[in-house]
C-alpha positions as CSV (number, residue, x, y, z in Angstrom):
1,M,0.0,0.0,0.0
2,E,3.0,2.2,0.0
3,R,2.5,3.0,-3.7
4,F,-1.1,4.0,-3.0
5,E,0.0,6.4,-0.2
6,E,2.6,8.0,-2.6
7,L,0.0,8.5,-5.3
8,L,-2.5,9.9,-2.8
9,Q,0.0,12.3,-1.3
10,E,1.1,13.5,-4.8
11,G,-2.6,14.1,-5.7
12,K,-2.5,11.5,-8.5
13,L,-6.0,10.3,-7.8
14,S,-6.7,8.7,-11.2
15,E,-3.5,6.6,-10.8
16,A,-4.3,5.7,-7.2
17,E,-7.7,4.5,-8.4
18,E,-6.1,2.4,-11.2
19,F,-3.7,1.0,-8.6
20,L,-6.6,-0.1,-6.3
21,Q,-8.6,-1.7,-9.1
22,N,-5.8,-4.2,-9.5
23,L,-5.9,-5.4,-5.9
24,D,-8.1,-7.9,-4.0
25,Q,-11.4,-6.1,-3.6
26,T,-12.4,-8.3,-0.6
27,N,-9.3,-7.1,1.5
28,D,-10.3,-4.8,4.3
29,N,-7.2,-2.6,3.8
30,V,-8.0,-2.2,0.1
31,L,-11.6,-1.2,1.0
32,Y,-10.2,1.3,3.5
33,C,-8.0,2.8,0.9
34,W,-11.0,3.2,-1.4
35,G,-12.6,5.1,1.4
36,R,-9.6,7.4,1.7
37,L,-9.5,7.9,-2.1
38,Y,-13.2,8.9,-2.2
39,S,-12.7,11.2,0.8
40,R,-9.9,12.9,-1.0
41,K,-12.1,13.4,-4.0
42,G,-14.8,15.0,-1.7
43,E,-17.2,12.1,-2.1
44,E,-17.8,11.5,1.5
45,A,-20.9,9.3,1.1
46,K,-18.9,6.8,-0.9
47,A,-16.0,7.1,1.6
48,L,-18.4,6.2,4.4
49,S,-19.6,3.2,2.4
50,F,-16.1,1.8,1.9
51,Y,-15.1,2.4,5.6
52,S,-18.2,0.4,6.5
53,K,-17.3,-2.4,4.1
54,A,-13.8,-2.5,5.5
55,L,-15.2,-2.9,9.0
56,A,-17.6,-5.6,7.8
57,V,-14.7,-7.6,6.5
58,N,-12.5,-6.9,9.6
59,P,-14.2,-5.4,12.6
60,N,-10.7,-4.8,14.1
61,N,-9.6,-2.4,11.4
62,E,-9.0,0.6,13.7
63,E,-8.1,3.0,10.9
64,A,-11.4,2.3,9.1
65,R,-13.2,2.7,12.4
66,V,-11.6,6.1,13.2
67,R,-12.2,7.4,9.7
68,L,-15.8,6.2,9.8
69,E,-16.4,8.0,13.1
70,L,-14.8,11.2,11.8
71,A,-16.8,11.1,8.6
72,N,-20.0,10.5,10.5
73,G,-19.2,13.4,12.8
74,I,-18.7,15.7,9.9
75,F,-21.9,14.6,8.3
76,T,-23.9,15.0,11.5
77,F,-22.5,18.3,12.5
78,R,-25.0,21.1,12.4
79,D,-24.4,24.7,13.5
80,P,-27.8,26.2,14.2
81,N,-26.4,29.7,13.9
82,L,-25.9,29.1,10.2
83,Y,-29.6,29.0,9.7
84,N,-30.5,32.1,11.7
85,H,-29.6,34.7,9.1
């Protein structure tokens, strides 16, 4: 997964996606990486889905659990002051 990390850090999202397509799609770490890729693309709903899939395969994947909790927190955050204008 080192190559994926490099591609993600360099902003080469299309190449990162191609890299992931060639891996075992039932592996929890691959599913977690899909989540990270979609999060980087700004597609949080898809990211949540992949973090959940990673946890379904391996409930002990702490990275996926943390990212899922963070993403859920972002989605559920509401500032009532934003609606008072």
